[in-house]
N, C-alpha and C positions, 0 to 999 in steps of 0.2 A: 503494499500500500504507501508506496513512495512514491510514485512518480507524480509532476512536472506539469499540473494544467494548462492547458491555456485559454483564458476565457473569451478570446478574442477572437478564435475560430477554431471551431468544435474538432476534433478527428474525426466526429459521426454524426451528425442532423439529417432527422425523423422529422416532418413536420406533416400532420392532419392527411394520415397514412389512412387510408383502404386498401385493402386484400381481402381475395376471395378464393376457396374453392366450388370452383364450377360457378355458379348462380349463389351460392349462398355466403353471404357476407364476413368473414373472419374476425377486422380489423376493421374498430370504428373512430378516425381519427387521430393513431397513435400520433401521441412528437415526444421524440426521444432527441436527449444531448450526450454525445459524448465526451468529453473533455481529452483532450493529449494527450496525452503516456499517463491516463488514470486507467483505473479495474473498475468500472461500472455493474448493475446486477443489475437485472429483469427479474424480479421476484413474482412470485402466482404460483396458485396451486395446480393443479394435471389439468389442460385446457383453457385455460386462462389466456390459452396467446404469444406464452413467449419462443415459443419455437417456431408459433406462424412468423411473427416479427424477422426472426431472424434471417427464414427463408425467403421473407418479403425484400427485405432493405440488401441480400444476394440475388434477387432476382428470379423468386422461384415460384414467385406467383402471379397468379391475372392481379396488376394494380386498376386499381378505381384512382378519387384524387390524393392526392399527398407527392411530399419529393423527398427524397432522401440525398442525402450531400454526403463529399469524400470531401476533406481536405479542403473543401469551396467551393466543388469540384462535381454537378448535379450528378444522379449517377440513374436515379427514376425511370425502371421501366427498362434499363440493360441487362441483355442477359449475365449470368450467370462468370460465363468466362472472362465478359469485360469487368463487371466488378470487380473479380478474383486479382485480374491486370490494373487495377486502379488503386493496387493496395491490400485489398481486402480477402485476408484469411478466413475460410468457412471449416467447423470442426462440428460435423451431426451428429443426436443425440443417439446415432444407430454406432460412434464406433464404426467406420467403412472403411473395410479393410481391402484390402487385394489380400483375400485368403490365399491365395495358390504361390504368390510373391514372397521371398525370404525378407523380414527386414530392411535389409539395407538397398536389397531391387527398390522397394515400398519409397523407400525416401530417396533411392535417385526417382522413380516418376514422379515426385511432387518437385524437382529442383527446378528455382527458375532463381534466373538472379536479380535481385535489387535493382529498380527505376533510379535510385537514391544515394548519393558516396556517403551521405550524412550515416548510414547505420553501418554497424559493421555485418556483413552479410551471415547468413546460418550457413554450417557445411557436417555433414556427418558425425566432424569433429565434434562441434560442439555440441548436436542436440545428445550426444552420447555424455559428455557431462551434463549435459543437463536432466538426464537421462540413462544414468547408470546401467539399474537394470536391461536397459536397452544392447548395449554393446557388447555383452556376450551373450544375447541371444540375434544378430545379424543376418546368422547363418540361419537359420531358424522359417521354416513357413511363419506368416503372418495368420495361417487360418487355427495354427497349434497353440496359441497363446491366450492367456489369462484376459479374463475379462478389463485388470486394470492394467495390462499390457499390450491390450487393441488402444485402448485410451491413451497410452502415453507415445503408440504408436501412433495413433494419429492427428493426437498434437504435433508431434514429430515431423510427421512429414506434414503438415502444411509451414511451419515452419519453414520448410527448407525452401518456401516459394519463396522467403523474404515479403513479405508483411508486412505493414505498417501497425495493423488493426485488424484483432483475429475475434471470431466470435466461438465463444465457445455455451455450446447447447448441452445444457443438463451435464454436466465436466464431470459431477462425483454420483449420479447413477445409478442405483444399484451394484454400489464399491465397498469392500469390505471398508472398514474405516479407520484401518491402516493406508490404505489406497488413498483411500479419501486425504489424508491428509499428507498423504506424498505428494496429489497436486496440486491442496492450499499450498505449498510449498512450490512447486514449479509458476501458479499463478504471479505467487508474491518477486518470484527471482525475473520473471519478463517485462513486471512492472519496474521492480531499479531499471531493466536494462533498457526502461522508457519506451515500451512497446504497448499501447492503449488496446486495453481488453475490453469486449461486450461478454459478459455473462448470461444464462438463462438458470435458473434455475430456482427451487423450491425447498431446500434447505438452508434455514435462516443463519442458525449456527458457522454452516457451512459460509455463508455469504460475508457475516463480520469480520472473517479471519482475512481474508483476501480483499476487500472491495471497498472502495471507498466511499461511494454514493451509488443509490440504488431508485427505482423506480419499480411499483408495485402495479402490477396488472391482471382485472378481470374484465371476463369478457370483451376480451378484445382493445377493452379500454385501458387509460393509464388515470388510476388516483391519486397516485403524489412521488413527486419524484422529491429529491433530498439526498441530507450525507450519510452514508447508513448506519451509522451510530443513530443517530436523528429515527427513524425509521423502526432500528432494531429497537428501539425505545419505546418504541408508542405499543404498549400490550396491546391496545381495543384492535391496531390494524390486527397488528401478528392473529390475534383471537382470531378473528374475519376470516382474514383473506392467506394469512401463509404459513405454512409449516414451520413447527416448530425445530 
């Protein structure tokens, strides 16, 4: 939780965003700002709209009104590959690894040069330093990894694309407590290296260990946004809309 925010130009800004699954509307005027270098968490229970917001930002859903802006550049309606090239990395909830490829091959698939010299490029050596368990498994097929190891690999592969912003969708979901602690440590390390992070979570306890700011979403609408500390201390809000 050590990133330095730039209040003048958020790394990521969402204004009045509407999104649809077919004819069914799923987001209703979502507003969200992610300051540069910060860790911001989108909090809500299952079905609240967290993953939907991530997919809408990445261009994976049909959009209605609203805009998505990355580092001052509007990317609304762009296909996912263009949003990625604009500097946004995406770690989906499903931990989509290439099961038939080794750990190292998964990393090579995700490799892309950075578009800026302001950040040190991610290499397989750097991601192995960040995720030591993967170094010992570099030749193992990704489909043979545990759930926690697959989560590490998915994050590591995303980092190999050298994004300036990374979207982490439910990174603690379904993992053992010791692995959740490891993921929290990794997120804090990324923040300390000035990577901007937006993560979606329903686990408030996990979020308080990693996030600077938070927004609570319910039924596709942002209810409140502020500092993580303020939202974590709001017992009425937690009891009504969040998982302890």
